All heavy atoms as an XYZ file, in Angstrom:
846
protein
N       6.566     11.656     25.366
C       7.484     12.047     24.317
C       7.159     11.362     22.989
O       7.245     11.977     21.935
C       8.913     11.715     24.781
C       9.967     12.065     23.795
S      10.026     13.837     23.531
C      11.465     13.985     22.564
N       6.777     10.084     23.062
C       6.472      9.350     21.840
C       5.245      9.938     21.147
O       5.196      9.994     19.925
C       6.319      7.829     22.107
C       6.267      7.049     20.799
C       5.084      7.530     22.912
C       7.599      6.875     20.163
N       4.259     10.389     21.948
C       3.070     10.992     21.346
C       3.421     12.275     20.598
O       2.878     12.539     19.525
C       2.002     11.286     22.402
C       1.245     10.077     22.850
C       0.110     10.466     23.777
C      -0.565      9.244     24.329
N      -1.706      9.577     25.178
N       4.325     13.056     21.155
C       4.738     14.295     20.486
C       5.395     13.967     19.150
O       5.118     14.613     18.130
C       5.686     15.113     21.387
C       4.918     15.625     22.610
C       6.320     16.266     20.619
C       5.800     16.252     23.670
N       6.241     12.935     19.136
C       6.895     12.532     17.890
C       5.887     11.992     16.877
O       6.012     12.253     15.679
C       7.979     11.491     18.174
C       9.187     11.990     18.968
C      10.125     10.835     19.308
C       9.914     13.089     18.211
N       4.897     11.251     17.361
C       3.856     10.748     16.455
C       3.047     11.894     15.851
O       2.768     11.903     14.647
C       2.940      9.768     17.188
C       3.544      8.411     17.536
C       2.597      7.625     18.443
C       3.856      7.630     16.274
N       2.668     12.858     16.681
C       1.932     14.016     16.159
C       2.790     14.811     15.181
O       2.308     15.261     14.143
C       1.438     14.920     17.289
C       0.087     14.537     17.821
C      -0.031     13.892     19.041
C      -1.071     14.808     17.107
C      -1.279     13.533     19.533
C      -2.314     14.450     17.588
C      -2.422     13.810     18.800
N       4.076     14.971     15.503
C       4.978     15.703     14.600
C       5.096     14.977     13.263
O       5.089     15.614     12.195
C       6.345     15.877     15.241
N       5.179     13.661     13.305
C       5.232     12.881     12.067
C       3.964     13.001     11.255
O       4.006     13.155     10.026
N       2.827     12.931     11.929
C       1.539     13.039     11.236
C       1.383     14.414     10.603
O       1.000     14.545      9.440
C       0.392     12.762     12.213
C      -0.983     12.668     11.571
S      -1.930     14.206     11.470
C      -2.026     14.739     13.132
N       1.708     15.451     11.355
C       1.563     16.813     10.847
C       2.545     17.062      9.696
O       2.183     17.637      8.673
C       1.716     17.837     11.985
C       0.507     17.726     12.922
C       1.854     19.255     11.438
C       0.652     18.476     14.229
N       3.767     16.597      9.850
C       4.751     16.753      8.773
C       4.299     16.031      7.508
O       4.449     16.555      6.394
C       6.110     16.195      9.204
O       6.618     16.913     10.289
N       3.757     14.850      7.680
C       3.236     14.107      6.526
C       2.100     14.839      5.835
O       2.048     14.908      4.602
N       1.194     15.392      6.614
C       0.063     16.122      6.033
C       0.518     17.398      5.325
O       0.012     17.742      4.257
C      -0.973     16.444      7.106
C      -1.701     15.230      7.625
S      -2.592     14.315      6.336
C      -3.891     15.484      5.954
N       1.475     18.101      5.915
C       1.999     19.310      5.281
C       2.659     18.949      3.956
O       2.380     19.555      2.912
C       2.987     20.047      6.213
C       3.737     21.137      5.460
C       2.251     20.640      7.405
N       3.530     17.949      3.981
C       4.214     17.519      2.755
C       3.216     17.071      1.695
O       3.340     17.431      0.515
C       5.180     16.372      3.066
O       6.147     16.778      3.986
N       2.243     16.276      2.106
C       1.250     15.764      1.164
C       0.470     16.894      0.506
O       0.248     16.882     -0.714
C       0.297     14.806      1.880
N       0.050     17.858      1.281
C      -0.724     18.963      0.725
C       0.105     19.835     -0.209
O      -0.376     20.265     -1.260
C      -1.339     19.804      1.846
C      -2.609     19.189      2.352
O      -3.664     19.364      1.766
N      -2.520     18.429      3.435
N       1.354     20.108      0.156
C       2.214     20.894     -0.731
C       2.472     20.156     -2.040
O       2.388     20.746     -3.128
C       3.538     21.209     -0.037
C       3.488     22.196      1.120
C       4.851     22.296      1.786
C       3.015     23.573      0.663
N       2.790     18.871     -1.950
C       3.041     18.094     -3.160
C       1.795     17.997     -4.039
O       1.884     18.104     -5.265
C       3.532     16.691     -2.791
C       4.953     16.613     -2.247
C       5.205     15.247     -1.598
C       5.959     16.886     -3.360
N       0.642     17.802     -3.418
C      -0.592     17.707     -4.189
C      -0.917     19.030     -4.877
O      -1.337     19.051     -6.036
C      -1.745     17.271     -3.291
C      -3.060     16.956     -4.004
C      -2.876     15.880     -5.067
C      -4.109     16.530     -2.986
N      -0.704     20.138     -4.192
C      -0.947     21.452     -4.786
C      -0.054     21.670     -6.005
O      -0.520     22.104     -7.064
C      -0.711     22.548     -3.741
C      -0.792     23.965     -4.271
C      -2.172     24.312     -4.760
C      -2.224     25.780     -5.173
N      -3.451     26.095     -5.857
N       1.229     21.361     -5.869
C       2.153     21.513     -6.996
C       1.780     20.545     -8.117
O       1.741     20.922     -9.292
C       3.615     21.304     -6.539
C       4.560     21.259     -7.728
C       4.029     22.401     -5.567
N       1.501     19.298     -7.765
C       1.147     18.291     -8.759
C      -0.146     18.597     -9.480
O      -0.280     18.333    -10.681
N      -1.100     19.183     -8.787
C      -2.381     19.520     -9.413
C      -2.207     20.639    -10.433
O      -2.972     20.750    -11.379
C      -3.394     19.932     -8.349
N      -1.175     21.463    -10.259
C      -0.927     22.557    -11.191
C      -0.132     22.147    -12.411
O      -0.028     22.904    -13.374
N       0.439     20.947    -12.379
C       1.226     20.480    -13.521
C       0.291     19.985    -14.621
O      -0.637     19.241    -14.365
C       2.162     19.340    -13.101
C       3.256     19.768    -12.170
C       4.225     20.750    -12.813
O       4.501     20.621    -14.017
O       4.693     21.647    -12.102
N       0.560     20.406    -15.832
C      -0.240     19.957    -16.970
C       0.653     19.285    -17.992
O       1.861     19.500    -18.020
C      -0.972     21.142    -17.641
O       0.010     22.096    -18.043
C      -1.977     21.766    -16.702
N       0.050     18.487    -18.816
C       0.817     17.783    -19.830
C       1.466     16.544    -19.270
O       1.320     16.207    -18.102
N       2.214     15.877    -20.113
C       2.798     14.593    -19.730
C       4.258     14.704    -19.328
O       4.920     13.699    -19.140
C       2.655     13.608    -20.880
N       4.787     15.907    -19.156
C       6.216     16.037    -18.893
C       6.655     15.387    -17.581
O       7.786     14.966    -17.466
C       6.642     17.495    -18.937
C       6.042     18.366    -17.857
C       6.498     19.796    -18.003
C       5.837     20.642    -16.931
N       6.223     22.023    -17.020
N       5.779     15.322    -16.596
C       6.125     14.681    -15.327
C       5.321     13.406    -15.086
O       5.389     12.825    -14.021
C       5.886     15.647    -14.160
C       6.747     16.896    -14.143
C       6.301     17.825    -13.023
C       8.202     16.537    -13.961
N       4.576     12.993    -16.059
C       3.629     11.912    -15.859
C       4.249     10.537    -16.062
O       5.059     10.334    -16.959
C       2.461     12.072    -16.824
O       1.584     10.994    -16.711
N       3.854      9.591    -15.219
C       4.195      8.192    -15.430
C       3.137      7.540    -16.316
O       3.446      6.866    -17.274
C       4.257      7.434    -14.104
C       5.376      7.864    -13.207
C       5.131      8.177    -11.888
C       6.674      7.938    -13.674
C       6.154      8.553    -11.046
C       7.712      8.307    -12.841
C       7.450      8.623    -11.527
N       1.889      7.718    -15.960
C       0.797      7.044    -16.651
C      -0.235      8.006    -17.219
O      -0.805      7.770    -18.249
C       0.089      6.065    -15.696
C       1.025      5.065    -15.093
C       1.398      5.152    -13.773
C       1.548      4.044    -15.862
C       2.262      4.236    -13.211
C       2.423      3.119    -15.313
C       2.777      3.211    -13.984
N      -0.496      9.067    -16.526
C      -1.569      9.990    -16.897
C      -1.176     11.369    -16.380
O      -0.523     11.477    -15.350
C      -2.876      9.515    -16.241
C      -4.062     10.313    -16.632
N      -4.411     11.474    -16.002
C      -4.983     10.121    -17.605
C      -5.506     11.968    -16.561
N      -5.857     11.164    -17.534
N      -1.572     12.436    -17.066
C      -1.204     13.778    -16.582
C      -1.628     14.078    -15.143
O      -0.995     14.865    -14.470
C      -1.912     14.701    -17.568
C      -2.037     13.895    -18.804
C      -2.239     12.466    -18.349
N      -2.689     13.441    -14.674
C      -3.147     13.693    -13.306
C      -2.308     12.941    -12.281
O      -2.378     13.236    -11.098
C      -4.614     13.303    -13.160
N      -1.516     11.968    -12.741
C      -0.666     11.224    -11.815
C       0.788     11.479    -12.200
O       1.375     10.766    -12.993
C      -0.975      9.726    -11.840
C      -0.157      8.881    -10.863
C      -0.371      9.343     -9.423
C      -0.502      7.418    -10.989
N       1.339     12.530    -11.643
C       2.737     12.852    -11.888
C       3.540     12.585    -10.618
O       2.992     12.113     -9.621
C       2.875     14.303    -12.380
C       2.244     15.300    -11.430
O       2.554     15.316    -10.244
N       1.343     16.125    -11.946
N       4.825     12.875    -10.645
C       5.668     12.547     -9.485
C       5.223     13.282     -8.223
O       5.350     12.746     -7.118
C       7.155     12.824     -9.778
C       7.673     11.867    -10.830
C       7.399     14.248    -10.210
N       4.691     14.490     -8.369
C       4.235     15.244     -7.198
C       2.983     14.611     -6.590
O       2.872     14.494     -5.365
C       3.951     16.700     -7.564
C       5.181     17.437     -8.036
C       5.308     17.808     -9.366
C       6.214     17.742     -7.163
C       6.437     18.475     -9.812
C       7.343     18.421     -7.595
C       7.451     18.774     -8.916
O       8.566     19.431     -9.352
N       2.057     14.218     -7.419
C       0.829     13.575     -6.930
C       1.174     12.227     -6.296
O       0.659     11.883     -5.226
C      -0.206     13.423     -8.061
C      -1.413     12.631     -7.593
C      -0.634     14.796     -8.582
N       2.058     11.472     -6.937
C       2.471     10.190     -6.359
C       3.157     10.413     -5.012
O       2.908      9.670     -4.053
C       3.405      9.463     -7.329
N       3.994     11.431     -4.919
C       4.640     11.753     -3.648
C       3.637     12.149     -2.586
O       3.789     11.798     -1.409
N       2.600     12.866     -2.997
C       1.579     13.266     -2.025
C       0.832     12.049     -1.494
O       0.510     11.993     -0.304
C       0.605     14.285     -2.634
O      -0.285     13.680     -3.540
N       0.569     11.085     -2.361
C      -0.095      9.859     -1.901
C       0.761      9.125     -0.869
O       0.248      8.638      0.145
C      -0.406      8.944     -3.083
C      -1.467      9.456     -4.061
C      -1.540      8.545     -5.280
C      -2.819      9.561     -3.379
N       2.066      9.076     -1.110
C       2.967      8.428     -0.149
C       2.997      9.196      1.178
O       2.995      8.590      2.255
C       4.371      8.330     -0.739
N       3.007     10.520      1.109
C       3.024     11.333      2.326
C       1.709     11.197      3.099
O       1.716     11.134      4.333
C       3.300     12.793      1.989
N       0.573     11.145      2.374
C      -0.714     10.915      3.047
C      -0.709      9.556      3.743
O      -1.200      9.415      4.859
C      -1.881     10.984      2.057
C      -2.376     12.365      1.751
C      -2.446     12.814      0.439
C      -2.800     13.228      2.758
C      -2.911     14.084      0.139
C      -3.272     14.501      2.466
C      -3.319     14.926      1.161
N      -0.145      8.538      3.089
C      -0.082      7.198      3.679
C       0.785      7.213      4.942
O       0.432      6.583      5.953
C       0.458      6.192      2.670
N       1.895      7.917      4.912
C       2.760      8.015      6.090
C       2.028      8.716      7.234
O       2.084      8.263      8.391
C       4.048      8.752      5.740
N       1.336      9.814      6.914
C       0.581     10.538      7.937
C      -0.502      9.640      8.539
O      -0.729      9.656      9.751
C      -0.040     11.800      7.339
N      -1.143      8.843      7.690
C      -2.144      7.891      8.168
C      -1.522      6.912      9.162
O      -2.107      6.610     10.202
C      -2.759      7.127      6.984
C      -3.656      5.997      7.405
C      -4.978      6.236      7.732
C      -3.166      4.701      7.490
C      -5.808      5.187      8.126
C      -3.983      3.651      7.888
C      -5.304      3.900      8.204
N      -0.338      6.416      8.848
C       0.343      5.480      9.740
C       0.626      6.090     11.104
O       0.382      5.466     12.134
N       1.122      7.322     11.118
C       1.363      7.999     12.389
C       0.053      8.188     13.156
O      -0.005      7.950     14.368
C       2.026      9.363     12.158
C       3.487      9.280     11.828
C       3.934      9.625     10.571
C       4.416      8.876     12.774
C       5.285      9.569     10.250
C       5.767      8.811     12.471
C       6.205      9.152     11.203
N      -1.000      8.602     12.454
C      -2.278      8.856     13.118
C      -2.869      7.556     13.673
O      -3.469      7.554     14.740
C      -3.245      9.536     12.150
C      -4.457     10.130     12.817
C      -4.319     11.104     13.802
C      -5.740      9.732     12.475
C      -5.430     11.647     14.429
C      -6.848     10.281     13.091
C      -6.691     11.234     14.066
O      -7.777     11.778     14.687
N      -2.676      6.465     12.958
C      -3.141      5.163     13.437
C      -2.548      4.851     14.807
O      -3.258      4.446     15.728
C      -2.757      4.067     12.428
C      -3.055      2.678     12.903
C      -4.333      2.153     12.790
C      -2.064      1.893     13.476
C      -4.621      0.874     13.238
C      -2.337      0.617     13.926
C      -3.618      0.105     13.809
N      -1.237      5.077     14.966
C      -0.589      4.793     16.247
C      -0.983      5.811     17.318
O      -1.040      5.469     18.503
C       0.926      4.706     16.079
C       1.348      3.427     15.408
C       1.759      3.435     14.092
C       1.284      2.217     16.083
C       2.120      2.255     13.458
C       1.636      1.032     15.467
C       2.059      1.052     14.147
N      -1.270      7.033     16.922
C      -1.783      8.024     17.877
C      -3.101      7.548     18.458
O      -3.323      7.608     19.674
C      -1.947      9.403     17.195
C      -0.580     10.016     16.892
C      -2.791     10.334     18.055
C      -0.638     11.226     15.970
N      -3.977      7.052     17.597
C      -5.312      6.640     18.040
C      -5.288      5.412     18.949
O      -6.252      5.173     19.676
C      -6.216      6.379     16.835
C      -6.626      7.612     16.047
C      -7.476      7.209     14.851
C      -7.359      8.616     16.922
N      -4.209      4.660     18.936
C      -4.116      3.490     19.812
C      -4.014      3.874     21.272
O      -4.386      3.089     22.148
C      -2.926      2.627     19.418
C      -3.121      1.974     18.055
C      -1.989      1.102     17.693
N      -2.027     -0.072     18.586
C      -1.227     -1.103     18.467
N      -0.322     -1.121     17.530
N      -1.316     -2.113     19.299
N      -3.525      5.095     21.551
C      -3.297      5.486     22.949
C      -3.968      6.804     23.339
O      -3.821      7.238     24.474
C      -1.787      5.628     23.215
O      -1.252      6.622     22.335
C      -1.065      4.310     23.000
N      -4.673      7.419     22.406
C      -5.250      8.737     22.664
C      -6.732      8.714     22.325
O      -7.105      8.203     21.262
C      -4.537      9.799     21.791
O      -3.130      9.698     21.998
C      -4.994     11.194     22.137
N      -7.593      9.277     23.169
C      -9.013      9.363     22.826
C      -9.203     10.144     21.514
O      -8.465     11.101     21.243
C      -9.631     10.125     23.999
C      -8.675      9.935     25.135
C      -7.315      9.829     24.503
N     -10.149      9.727     20.714
C     -10.378     10.340     19.404
C     -10.634     11.838     19.504
O     -10.092     12.619     18.715
C     -11.547      9.662     18.692
C     -11.912     10.222     17.316
C     -10.730     10.125     16.359
C     -13.116      9.499     16.755
N     -11.431     12.262     20.489
C     -11.746     13.692     20.588
C     -10.502     14.526     20.884
O     -10.366     15.641     20.395
C     -12.859     13.956     21.597
C     -12.471     13.587     23.013
O     -11.553     12.811     23.245
N     -13.185     14.139     23.973
N      -9.575     13.987     21.646
C      -8.324     14.703     21.927
C      -7.402     14.649     20.719
O      -6.827     15.660     20.313
C      -7.625     14.113     23.172
C      -6.259     14.741     23.378
C      -8.502     14.294     24.406
N      -7.265     13.464     20.132
C      -6.376     13.308     18.976
C      -6.795     14.225     17.831
O      -5.963     14.899     17.221
C      -6.375     11.854     18.515
N      -8.074     14.266     17.541
C      -8.544     15.091     16.425
C      -8.391     16.573     16.733
O      -8.065     17.358     15.846
C     -10.007     14.758     16.099
C     -10.468     15.344     14.793
C      -9.639     14.871     13.605
O      -9.356     13.697     13.452
N      -9.245     15.782     12.754
N      -8.607     16.947     17.962
C      -8.428     18.349     18.337
C      -6.976     18.783     18.189
O      -6.684     19.851     17.650
C      -8.886     18.578     19.776
O     -10.260     18.278     19.906
N      -6.047     17.953     18.651
C      -4.627     18.285     18.534
C      -4.147     18.196     17.083
O      -3.242     18.927     16.675
C      -3.797     17.380     19.434
C      -4.053     17.522     20.936
C      -3.225     16.509     21.721
C      -3.767     18.933     21.418
N      -4.765     17.312     16.308
C      -4.397     17.185     14.891
C      -4.762     18.438     14.099
O      -4.260     18.634     12.992
C      -5.069     15.955     14.284
N      -5.594     19.287     14.664
C      -5.951     20.541     13.983
C      -4.737     21.435     13.772
O      -4.773     22.354     12.955
C      -7.026     21.286     14.783
N      -3.650     21.138     14.471
C      -2.408     21.897     14.256
C      -1.927     21.769     12.823
O      -1.216     22.641     12.314
C      -1.332     21.421     15.228
N      -2.344     20.697     12.139
C      -1.951     20.537     10.738
C      -2.484     21.680      9.880
O      -1.815     22.102      8.924
C      -2.426     19.198     10.185
C      -3.937     19.111     10.012
C      -4.391     17.782      9.481
O      -3.960     17.388      8.418
N      -5.247     17.104     10.233
N      -3.648     22.211     10.195
C      -4.210     23.302      9.400
C      -3.348     24.553      9.505
O      -3.101     25.238      8.513
C      -5.652     23.594      9.821
C      -6.556     22.397      9.703
C      -7.248     21.935     10.796
C      -6.688     21.731      8.495
C      -8.078     20.827     10.693
C      -7.504     20.621      8.378
C      -8.204     20.162      9.480
N      -2.885     24.830     10.697
C      -2.000     25.983     10.911
C      -0.676     25.752     10.186
O      -0.166     26.635      9.486
C      -1.769     26.221     12.416
C      -0.747     27.307     12.645
C      -3.084     26.551     13.116
N      -0.122     24.545     10.327
C       1.156     24.229      9.689
C       1.061     24.301      8.169
O       1.982     24.789      7.502
C       1.621     22.842     10.135
N      -0.042     23.848      7.617
C      -0.218     23.883      6.157
C      -0.315     25.320      5.662
O       0.258     25.674      4.620
C      -1.445     23.046      5.736
C      -1.154     21.560      5.957
C      -1.825     23.314      4.280
C      -2.370     20.661      5.870
N      -1.008     26.173      6.390
C      -1.103     27.585      5.998
C       0.269     28.234      6.007
O       0.653     28.936      5.057
C      -2.088     28.344      6.912
C      -3.508     27.853      6.693
C      -1.992     29.850      6.678
C      -4.513     28.333      7.728
N       1.059     27.993      7.049
C       2.413     28.560      7.116
C       3.301     28.003      6.009
O       4.076     28.725      5.386
C       3.045     28.318      8.484
C       2.489     29.187      9.575
C       2.265     28.670     10.831
C       2.188     30.524      9.351
C       1.755     29.463     11.856
C       1.675     31.324     10.357
C       1.460     30.798     11.614
N       3.211     26.691      5.764
C       4.022     26.074      4.714
C       3.647     26.615      3.334
O       4.527     26.856      2.500
C       3.859     24.558      4.753
N       2.357     26.812      3.092
C       1.924     27.376      1.806
C       2.467     28.785      1.627
O       2.840     29.186      0.524
C       0.397     27.371      1.716
N       2.542     29.519      2.715
C       3.109     30.861      2.654
C       4.608     30.809      2.374
O       5.114     31.515      1.497
C       2.828     31.603      3.961
C       3.476     32.964      4.012
O       4.543     33.110      4.603
N       2.861     33.941      3.380
N       5.324     29.960      3.100
C       6.784     29.894      2.969
C       7.244     29.245      1.668
O       8.165     29.728      1.018
C       7.379     29.128      4.157
C       7.262     29.799      5.514
C       7.700     28.854      6.619
C       8.083     31.069      5.551
N       6.594     28.156      1.278
C       7.046     27.381      0.122
C       6.411     27.862     -1.182
O       7.093     27.979     -2.200
C       6.763     25.883      0.335
C       7.143     25.060     -0.882
C       7.497     25.373      1.569
N       5.120     28.140     -1.138
C       4.404     28.498     -2.363
C       4.182     29.998     -2.527
O       3.680     30.443     -3.557
C       3.044     27.784     -2.401
C       3.096     26.253     -2.303
C       1.695     25.682     -2.240
C       3.886     25.659     -3.459
N       4.509     30.755     -1.502
C       4.336     32.202     -1.584
C       2.895     32.668     -1.473
O       2.581     33.799     -1.843
N       2.020     31.817     -0.941
C       0.621     32.211     -0.769
C       0.509     33.180      0.408
O       1.155     33.005      1.427
C      -0.256     30.979     -0.529
C      -0.307     30.054     -1.726
C      -1.227     28.861     -1.512
O      -1.836     28.738     -0.422
O      -1.344     28.050     -2.443
N      -0.325     34.193      0.235
C      -0.455     35.201      1.284
C      -1.367     34.711      2.411
O      -2.211     33.846      2.209
C      -1.004     36.504      0.704
O      -2.314     36.296      0.229
N      -1.155     35.290      3.577
C      -2.003     35.014      4.738
C      -2.689     36.324      5.087
O      -2.067     37.243      5.609
C      -1.180     34.504      5.939
C      -0.393     33.253      5.564
C      -2.087     34.230      7.129
C       0.555     32.763      6.643
N      -3.977     36.391      4.787
C      -4.741     37.604      5.044
C      -5.148     37.732      6.498
O      -4.955     36.820      7.320
N      -5.724     38.872      6.802
C      -6.123     39.175      8.176
C      -7.128     38.152      8.729
O      -7.005     37.705      9.873
C      -6.707     40.591      8.250
C      -7.033     41.115      9.640
C      -5.786     41.139     10.509
C      -7.627     42.513      9.542
N      -8.105     37.774      7.928
C      -9.098     36.789      8.387
C      -8.437     35.440      8.670
O      -8.796     34.754      9.626
C     -10.216     36.616      7.350
C     -11.112     37.835      7.215
S     -12.036     38.170      8.719
C     -13.292     36.931      8.601
N      -7.470     35.059      7.847
C      -6.768     33.803      8.077
C      -5.946     33.870      9.357
O      -5.860     32.883     10.089
C      -5.878     33.457      6.886
C      -6.688     33.038      5.692
C      -5.817     32.515      4.582
N      -6.639     32.382      3.383
C      -6.273     32.768      2.186
N      -5.081     33.301      1.998
N      -7.075     32.611      1.167
N      -5.325     35.018      9.630
C      -4.604     35.167     10.890
C      -5.553     34.999     12.070
O      -5.197     34.393     13.085
C      -3.892     36.522     10.970
C      -2.596     36.552     10.227
C      -2.311     37.279      9.112
C      -1.410     35.825     10.544
N      -1.015     37.032      8.716
C      -0.434     36.151      9.573
C      -1.073     34.918     11.546
C       0.846     35.609      9.585
C       0.212     34.381     11.550
C       1.150     34.727     10.579
N      -6.775     35.521     11.932
C      -7.780     35.338     12.978
C      -8.122     33.869     13.162
O      -8.239     33.385     14.291
N      -8.275     33.152     12.054
C      -8.550     31.720     12.126
C      -7.408     30.949     12.760
O      -7.620     30.042     13.565
N      -6.180     31.315     12.391
C      -5.001     30.674     12.984
C      -4.990     30.895     14.494
O      -4.709     29.971     15.267
C      -3.708     31.212     12.332
C      -3.606     30.711     10.897
C      -2.484     30.825     13.144
C      -2.524     31.396     10.075
N      -5.316     32.093     14.911
C      -5.353     32.399     16.346
C      -6.405     31.550     17.054
O      -6.135     30.964     18.116
C      -5.633     33.889     16.565
C      -5.754     34.337     18.016
C      -4.431     34.136     18.749
C      -6.187     35.785     18.092
N      -7.591     31.457     16.486
C      -8.654     30.664     17.109
C      -8.296     29.180     17.175
O      -8.531     28.520     18.197
C      -9.974     30.866     16.358
C     -10.599     32.253     16.483
C     -11.811     32.367     15.561
C     -10.986     32.535     17.923
N      -7.743     28.654     16.085
C      -7.327     27.246     16.085
C      -6.261     27.016     17.153
O      -6.315     26.043     17.911
C      -6.808     26.826     14.696
C      -7.956     26.796     13.683
C      -6.124     25.455     14.756
C      -7.497     26.639     12.239
N      -5.305     27.930     17.233
C      -4.216     27.788     18.205
C      -4.733     27.835     19.640
O      -4.276     27.063     20.493
C      -3.172     28.885     17.988
O      -2.627     28.781     16.695
N      -5.675     28.713     19.906
C      -6.271     28.783     21.249
C      -6.990     27.472     21.558
O      -6.869     26.924     22.663
C      -7.223     29.990     21.374
C      -6.420     31.295     21.351
C      -8.073     29.882     22.636
C      -7.273     32.540     21.214
N      -7.727     26.935     20.589
C      -8.425     25.669     20.784
C      -7.469     24.515     21.067
O      -7.704     23.704     21.971
N      -6.390     24.458     20.306
C      -5.391     23.401     20.537
C      -4.786     23.534     21.938
O      -4.611     22.555     22.652
C      -4.299     23.449     19.452
C      -4.898     23.074     18.090
C      -3.136     22.542     19.806
C      -3.973     23.372     16.919
N      -4.484     24.764     22.326
C      -3.929     25.020     23.663
C      -4.887     24.557     24.750
O      -4.492     23.887     25.705
C      -3.602     26.504     23.814
C      -3.101     26.879     25.167
C      -1.808     26.559     25.562
C      -3.910     27.550     26.061
C      -1.341     26.903     26.824
C      -3.455     27.899     27.325
C      -2.166     27.565     27.710
N      -6.166     24.896     24.609
C      -7.146     24.514     25.629
C      -7.321     23.004     25.715
O      -7.422     22.443     26.811
C      -8.495     25.201     25.345
C      -8.512     26.717     25.535
C      -9.853     27.285     25.092
C      -8.197     27.090     26.967
N      -7.356     22.333     24.569
C      -7.463     20.879     24.582
C      -6.224     20.262     25.221
O      -6.311     19.301     25.977
C      -7.675     20.322     23.152
C      -7.535     18.811     23.120
C      -9.047     20.737     22.626
N      -5.054     20.838     24.926
C      -3.812     20.349     25.519
C      -3.787     20.477     27.038
O      -3.146     19.682     27.727
N      -4.495     21.459     27.565
C      -4.565     21.644     29.010
C      -5.537     20.697     29.689
O      -5.452     20.472     30.893
C      -4.987     23.083     29.348
C      -3.981     24.196     29.057
C      -4.592     25.544     29.402
C      -2.695     23.975     29.840
N      -6.484     20.139     28.945
C      -7.514     19.296     29.553
C      -6.901     18.020     30.104
O      -5.929     17.483     29.587
C      -8.598     18.951     28.519
O      -8.058     18.124     27.525
N      -7.489     17.540     31.184
C      -6.975     16.349     31.853
C      -7.920     15.164     31.752
O      -7.568     14.064     32.165
C      -6.710     16.642     33.342
O      -7.928     17.082     33.942
C      -5.626     17.669     33.502
N      -9.113     15.348     31.237
C     -10.063     14.230     31.179
C     -10.098     13.546     29.850
O      -9.579     13.843     28.880
C     -11.472     14.678     31.520
C     -11.915     15.921     30.781
O     -11.161     16.892     30.789
O     -13.000     15.905     30.215
């Protein structure tokens, strides 16, 4: 159960970080900037979310083989695509749906492995 929560935390952190970075990268001018236009509140938030995701992944790696952890972490790619669609209105084309299907099958197969 703890591993599921750690993976959920890592994936949530990565999704949040990517959404914040995408929004922050599109901001121009100093209206949201603390120090420089490239470092606004969204970019700073993305850095914090990346750091949180790193922390969760660190604890995952303490108890999970790297090849399994990285394979299961691929769920972040699917989650980010869905979040970009829901939050940013980005479309998901047919080829991307195919990629999502392949990634999902791979995650499922790795999840079934016992070695």
